[in-house]
N, C-alpha and C positions, 0 to 999 in steps of 0.2 A: 163202114165207116174205117176198117185196116185198110182197105183200098183207098180212100182216101186222102189216110195219112202216109204212108207210103207215098203214094204220087210227090206226096211236097218233100220229102228226103228225097237227097240224090245220091248214088253211088257212085264208086268208081267203075268206071265202061271201058272196055279196050277189044281188041281182037282179040287176044288171049281171055280176056274173059267171058267175054263170049262162047268163046269155044266149050270152055270149062260148065257152065252152066248146059249148053246145048248136051254135051259128054255126061253128064252127070245125069240132067234127066233121060239121057236114053239106056241107059246102064242104070241107071238105079240106084246109084252112086251118093248117101245123104250126104251134104255140104250144108251149112251155114244158113241158114232162112235171111230174106230182107232183113226182117227185126232185129233179129240177133247179131247183123253182121253189123246194122248201123248204130248200133249199141256199145257193139266192142269200139268198133270207130270213135267214136263217140268220147271213149277210154282213153282210146289212145291217143286223142285229143287234148285230153287233161292231163294225163300222166305223163306226156312226148315219154315213152320209153326207151333207154340205149339198148337195152334187151328182150327179148320176147320169146316164151317157149310155149311149146304147143304140142300137148299131148292128144293123140290121134290127128293127121297129116289128111287123109285119104288123098285126094290130086291136089291138095294147095292152094284152095281154092280160098281160104283165110287169109294165110299168110299172107300169099301175094296180095291180096288186098290191104292189109296192114303196112304194106312193104309200099306199094304204093301211096301211102296214105303219109308215110313218115318215109323220110327220105335218109335217113341216118341209124334207123333198128337196125338193128344184125338181129336175127329169129335163127330158134333151131326148135326142127321140131320134129315129133317122134311119129313111125309107121310100123307096124309090125308086117301086115300085108306085101309082100315084094312088089306084086305085078301096079298096087295103087303105089305104092314109093316108086317105081322107075316111072307111070306117071304123071305125077308131082314133080320130079326132077325135072322132067322133060316141059312141061309147064313151065319153072320156076326158069329155068334155061332161055322160055321164048320169051319172056316179060323181061328177061337183061337183068335178072337177080338172084345170078347166082352167088355172085359174092356177099350177098347181105343173108342169103336163106341155105342153112341148111341141113337137109334129111337124115336123119338117123334111121335106117331101117335095122328095127330091131323093136322087141317085143319091152315095152317100158318098163316093166315092172322089174327085166332082168338087164335092163342098160346099165353100165356101170355110169354115176353120175359124174363119176371125175373126167368124161368125155366131154362134158357139158360146162358151161360156163360155170363163174364161180357163186353169181347171182343174176339174178332177172326182176325188172321191175314189174312184169306181167306175167302170170302162167297161165293159159287157159286149157281146160281140160277137155274134152269133149271126144273120148273112146270108146272103150266099151264100157256099158253102164255100172254093170253088177261089180267092176272095180277101182267105181268113185273114190268110195274112202281111202283102199289101197294107195291111189296115185297121189290124192289130197296126201297124204301121211310123210309119202316118199317124197315127195317135188317141195313140201314146202318150205324143207331145207332148205331150198333154191331160189327161196325167195327172199329179194333185195329189201334193207326196211324204208317202210311205207310204199312195198309195192301190195298190189291185187294181185288173187286168184279169181280168175272167172269158171263158170260151171255152166254147160249148158246142159240143154234137153230133159229138164228136172222134173215136165210133167208128162214127158213121154206120150206125144198125143192125146194128150187130155186123158190115159188109161191113171197113173200116178192116184190112189185113193179110191180108186177104184175093182180093188181087185177081186170084190164078193162076184163081179158078173162080170168077170172075165173066166170063160171054157178050158182058153186054153194052157196048160199047167205050166209051160214052159214063160210065156207072155207072164201070166199070173204072177210067178217068181222072180221075173224080171223087175215086174212097177212095185214089187215089194219091195226089191232092192235097194230102185231108187228112193223107193219112201224113207228105206233105213238111211238114205246117205242123208236126205235132206231132213229128219229131226237131228240125225249125230249132226250135220255142218250148225244146225240154229241153236243146239246148243253147246257148242264148242264154246268154250271159252278164252280158248289160244287168239279166237279169231271173232270180229265182229262182222255179221253176215248180213247183207241186204236183199232179198228175194224178190224177182219180180216177173209178172204175167207176161212177157214180151218173147216173142216165137215158140219155141215149146220150153218155155218155162228156165229163167234164167238167173241166178246169182252171184252176187259180187263179194269178196272176203277180202280182208285185211287186219293183220296181223295188233291185236291189239298191244301197244307198248305203254312197258312199264314203268 
């Protein structure tokens, strides 16, 4: 059924995107899957953000898709791996998007917020899963009124909530961290959050206006 639904949705495609998908597959670099990307692009269509912040660039696949979808959005994206940063910058240039997509090669928890825009209409968190609470707490201060925070990989290949069946200590610890974040976010009284079994688990959070 998922393949059937996927066949009904259309995603941006061009020479650069095809090259990125191939490179990610061959080098085992995780990029947002089609279901997750479809959800993000739908929200981009609805919100029509002028500014978008991504935490976890990888090779720039998600932000290039967003920039192609929305011809006016300006994007900041943060990646701590220098090799991935370099690859992302190259792909962004190849897609003729360097004027609208800016890559910050730094640890998102150490980056000076003053290097970023004052606020963002949408923020997407897709970086080190064990740090999701810290990312959320730091970058919520950059969310514009009425903006959305998106988080991905909240099921982590279907393993979250099944830690008792996981033999690997490191993997068990990671899934417990993600579960902790999910529960923390669901109880967060500052934001209204909805969770979706889309892609690898997805959440959309909106600050509750007082």
